[in-house]
C-alpha positions in Angstrom: 126.0 112.9 116.2 123.0 110.9 117.2 121.1 108.8 114.7 117.7 107.7 115.5 117.4 104.1 114.3 114.7 101.6 115.1 115.8 97.9 114.9 113.7 95.8 112.7 115.7 92.6 112.8 112.8 90.2 113.4 109.2 90.9 112.5 106.8 88.0 113.2 103.5 87.4 111.3 100.7 86.5 113.6 97.2 85.3 112.4 94.7 87.9 113.3 92.1 85.3 114.0 94.1 83.5 116.7 93.5 85.0 120.1 96.2 83.1 121.9 98.8 84.2 119.2 97.8 87.8 119.6 98.2 87.5 123.5 101.7 85.9 123.0 102.8 88.7 120.6 103.2 91.0 123.6 105.9 88.9 125.2 108.0 87.6 122.3 111.5 89.0 121.7 110.7 90.1 118.2 111.4 93.7 117.2 108.0 93.8 115.5 104.8 91.9 115.0 102.5 91.9 112.0 98.9 91.1 113.0 97.7 89.7 109.8 94.2 90.1 108.3 95.2 88.8 104.9 96.9 85.5 104.0 96.7 84.0 107.5 93.0 84.4 107.8 90.2 82.4 106.1 87.5 84.4 104.3 84.8 83.4 106.7 86.9 84.6 109.7 88.0 87.9 108.2 85.4 90.2 109.9 85.9 88.7 113.3 89.7 88.8 112.9 89.5 92.5 112.1 87.6 93.3 115.3 90.0 91.1 117.4 93.1 92.7 115.9 91.8 96.3 116.4 90.9 95.5 120.1 94.3 94.0 120.6 96.2 97.0 119.2 94.0 99.5 121.1 94.6 97.5 124.3 98.4 98.0 123.8 101.0 96.4 126.2 103.4 95.6 123.3 106.3 97.5 125.1 109.1 98.3 122.6 107.7 96.0 119.8 106.6 97.7 116.6 103.0 96.8 116.0 101.7 96.5 112.3 98.4 95.5 110.9 98.4 93.9 107.5 95.1 94.5 105.8 93.5 92.8 102.8 94.0 94.4 99.4 91.8 97.4 98.7 90.5 95.6 95.7 89.1 92.8 97.9 85.7 92.7 99.7 87.5 93.5 103.0 90.2 96.0 102.2 88.5 99.2 102.6 86.8 98.3 105.9 90.2 96.8 107.1 91.9 100.2 106.3 89.4 102.3 108.2 89.5 99.9 111.2 93.3 99.7 111.2 93.5 103.4 111.0 91.2 103.8 114.0 93.4 101.4 116.0 96.4 103.7 115.2 99.2 101.0 115.1 102.8 101.9 114.4 102.1 100.9 110.7 99.6 99.6 108.2 101.0 96.9 105.9 99.5 97.0 102.3 99.6 93.8 100.4 100.6 93.6 96.6 101.7 97.2 96.3 102.7 97.7 92.6 102.0 101.2 91.7 102.4 104.6 93.4 98.7 105.3 93.0 97.8 102.7 95.6 100.1 104.5 98.2 98.6 107.8 97.3 95.1 106.5 97.7 95.8 105.1 101.2 97.7 108.3 102.1 94.8 110.4 101.3 92.4 108.1 103.2 94.6 108.3 106.3 94.8 112.0 106.0 91.0 112.3 105.7 90.5 110.1 108.8 93.0 112.4 110.7 95.2 109.4 111.6 98.2 110.6 113.6 101.5 110.9 111.6 103.0 108.2 113.9 101.1 105.6 112.0 103.3 104.8 108.9 102.7 102.7 105.8 104.6 99.5 105.0 104.3 98.0 101.5 104.4 94.3 100.5 106.6 93.9 97.4 105.5 90.6 96.0 104.6 91.0 92.2 106.6 91.2 89.1 105.1 94.6 88.4 106.3 95.9 91.8 109.9 94.8 91.0 109.8 96.4 87.6 108.4 99.7 89.1 110.3 99.6 92.3 112.2 102.9 91.7 109.0 104.9 91.4 107.4 103.2 94.4 110.5 104.0 96.5 110.7 107.6 95.4 107.1 108.1 96.4 108.3 107.9 100.1 109.7 111.4 99.6 106.1 112.7 99.5 105.0 112.8 103.2 101.4 112.0 102.0 102.4 108.3 101.4 104.0 107.7 104.9 106.0 104.9 103.3 108.6 103.6 105.7 109.3 99.9 105.0 109.3 97.4 102.1 108.4 93.9 103.1 109.4 91.2 100.5 106.8 88.6 99.7 109.1 86.0 98.2 106.5 83.2 98.2 104.2 85.3 96.1 107.0 86.4 93.9 107.9 82.8 93.2 104.3 82.0 92.4 103.8 84.9 90.1 107.1 84.5 88.2 107.4 80.7 88.2 110.9 81.2 89.7 111.9 78.3 91.9 112.4 78.8 95.7 115.7 77.3 96.2 118.5 77.6 98.8 120.6 80.6 97.9 117.7 82.1 95.9 119.7 82.4 92.7 116.6 83.0 90.6 115.6 86.1 92.7 119.0 87.6 93.5 118.5 90.4 91.0 115.1 91.3 92.3 116.1 91.3 95.9 119.2 93.6 95.1 117.0 95.9 93.1 114.5 96.3 96.0 117.4 97.2 98.4 118.9 99.7 96.0 115.5 101.4 95.4 114.8 101.5 99.1 118.0 103.3 99.9 117.1 106.1 97.5 114.5 107.2 100.0 115.5 106.0 103.4 113.1 103.0 103.3 113.9 99.8 105.3 113.8 96.4 103.8 112.5 93.3 105.5 113.3 89.9 103.8 110.6 87.4 103.0 109.8 84.3 105.2 111.5 81.0 105.4 108.9 78.3 105.0 110.5 75.2 106.5 110.7 76.4 110.1 112.2 73.0 111.3 115.1 73.5 109.0 117.2 75.9 111.1 120.5 75.6 109.0 118.6 76.7 105.9 117.0 79.5 107.9 120.3 80.7 109.3 121.9 80.7 105.8 119.0 82.8 104.4 119.2 85.3 107.4 122.9 85.7 106.6 122.2 86.2 103.0 119.6 88.8 103.7 122.0 90.7 106.0 124.7 90.5 103.2 122.2 92.1 100.8 122.0 95.0 103.2 118.5 94.2 104.4 117.4 95.4 107.8 115.7 92.3 109.0 113.5 89.4 108.1 109.9 88.5 108.4 109.1 85.3 110.3 106.4 82.7 110.6 107.4 81.0 113.9 108.6 82.3 117.3 111.5 79.8 117.2 113.0 81.9 114.4 113.2 85.1 116.4 116.4 84.6 118.4 118.6 83.4 115.4 117.2 86.1 113.3 118.0 88.9 115.9 121.6 87.5 116.0 122.0 87.5 112.2 120.8 91.1 111.8 122.7 92.6 114.8 126.1 94.0 114.0 128.8 91.6 115.3 130.6 92.9 118.5 134.0 93.1 116.6 132.4 95.3 114.0 130.8 97.6 116.6 134.2 97.9 118.4 136.0 98.7 115.1 133.2 101.3 114.4 133.8 103.0 117.7 137.5 103.1 117.1 136.9 104.7 113.6 134.7 107.4 115.1 137.1 108.1 117.9 140.1 108.4 115.5 138.3 110.9 113.3 137.4 112.9 116.3 141.1 113.4 117.3 142.3 117.0 116.9 145.1 116.0 114.6 142.6 114.4 112.2 140.1 117.4 112.1 139.0 118.1 108.6 140.7 115.1 107.1 139.0 113.0 104.5 141.3 109.9 104.9 143.3 108.7 108.0 145.2 105.6 108.8 144.0 103.4 111.6 145.8 100.2 112.6 147.7 100.2 109.4 144.6 100.5 107.3 143.2 103.4 105.2 139.9 104.7 106.5 137.8 107.3 104.6 135.1 109.7 105.9 132.5 107.4 104.3 133.7 104.6 106.6 133.1 107.1 109.6 129.5 107.6 108.3 128.9 103.8 108.2 130.5 103.4 111.6 128.1 106.0 113.1 125.2 104.0 111.7 126.6 100.7 113.1 127.1 102.2 116.6 123.7 103.8 116.5 122.1 100.5 115.6 124.1 98.6 118.2 123.1 101.2 120.9 119.4 101.0 119.9 119.5 97.2 120.1 121.2 97.4 123.6 118.6 99.9 124.7 115.9 97.3 123.9 117.5 95.0 126.5 
């Protein structure tokens, strides 16, 4: 059985107004890049940044990297024009800020349909407000409607902290419930989850700890603000070699003729269920996809 999985371990925000950063985005070892028109761009630079990002995406040359454009909110002065321009550039995805109700996704889906944007351009949603957390089930289930194109949740932990007054502390105890809830909701509909950014990019120990935590939560990767974060992030969200080896052994054991049709087998003195075989297939598929990227 082959599973098509796209690694999204490391996804780097790049300011849309910075020509050098956009050029560099084509060579970095990140799985994806978010060319940002929102938070990273000052109001008086928004229109120019939009033109530059569209030009960059149309020019291509990103290789295996997933290319995403984050637009300004549709309720802002720039959002509607951003959406049309991003749609015309046909990136891998358009990232919508502050998604907190299904209607926003439907509106964008209709617009993309009206503009005849190819289905290959997906929609990613920033989850960064209390309302989004409290309505996350409905937002996730909307991915089952092909109109929404919803593919990935991106956590905006800085905004969540701001809006809730929860402290941003190591280990993120105040947010654990919200983070888990987003992962659970995402899994109802085959949505990937990317963790929020780590702000102190000089503090590598803190960053590594938060990457490990995100991986433990079951997240698929993390959003980044500095290229130095890419390599450790890739490592944290790649299945460890021993885990991949064990997964291959589980798949091979279930494939043996004497185990045909069995729901439970014994492997190296441990009980292994069919559900472990399913998990093993995903682990191997992810490892193979990562290896294929070189």
